[in-house]
C-alpha positions in Angstrom: 158.1 100.7 257.8 158.2 101.4 261.6 157.3 104.8 262.8 159.9 106.6 264.8 159.2 109.4 267.2 161.1 112.6 267.7 159.4 113.2 271.0 162.3 111.8 273.2 164.8 114.1 271.5 162.4 117.0 271.9 161.9 116.2 275.6 165.6 116.0 276.2 166.1 119.4 274.4 163.4 121.0 276.5 164.8 119.5 279.7 168.3 120.9 278.9 166.7 124.4 278.4 164.6 124.3 281.5 167.4 122.9 283.7 169.8 125.7 282.6 170.6 127.5 285.8 173.1 130.0 284.3 172.3 133.6 285.1 170.3 135.5 282.4 171.0 139.1 281.4 168.1 141.3 280.3 167.5 141.6 276.6 169.9 144.0 274.9 172.7 143.5 277.6 175.8 141.9 276.3 178.3 140.3 278.8 181.6 142.1 278.9 183.4 139.0 277.8 181.4 139.1 274.5 181.8 142.9 273.8 184.0 143.9 270.9 186.6 146.5 271.6 187.1 149.0 268.8 190.2 148.3 266.8 192.6 151.2 266.1 192.1 152.8 262.7 194.5 151.3 260.1 197.4 153.4 258.9 195.9 153.5 255.4 192.6 154.8 256.7 194.3 157.4 258.8 196.3 158.6 255.8 193.2 158.6 253.5 191.2 160.6 256.1 194.0 163.1 256.6 194.6 163.5 252.8 190.9 164.3 252.4 191.1 166.9 255.2 194.0 168.5 253.4 192.0 168.4 250.1 189.1 170.1 251.8 191.3 172.7 253.4 192.4 173.7 249.9 188.7 174.3 249.1 188.5 171.0 247.1 190.8 172.1 244.3 191.7 169.0 242.2 195.1 168.1 240.8 197.2 167.5 243.9 196.0 164.2 245.2 199.4 162.6 245.3 200.9 165.6 247.1 198.0 165.5 249.6 198.5 161.8 250.2 202.3 162.2 250.7 201.8 165.1 253.1 199.2 163.1 255.0 201.5 160.1 255.1 204.4 162.2 256.5 202.1 163.7 259.2 200.7 160.3 260.3 204.2 158.8 260.4 205.5 161.7 262.4 202.6 161.5 264.8 203.1 157.8 265.3 206.9 158.3 265.9 206.1 160.9 268.6 203.7 158.5 270.4 206.1 155.6 270.3 209.2 157.4 271.3 
């Protein structure tokens, strides 16, 4: 069986790396084109967060989760309507 060498492929790979003339950024720096912009919080998460705030404002008394959720939903919807209109 003939022996094959991987050296030519390795040399080509090394050449492409060393011939790369693109500018390099310091470690830890991410180009602006690759940065992720934070997405707005989903409606469901906004409502859940607000419902929890209402729950805590009532000193954490149980038994009104549905009412808290509905109140939070109304508040979030009203807030969105004001910003859109």
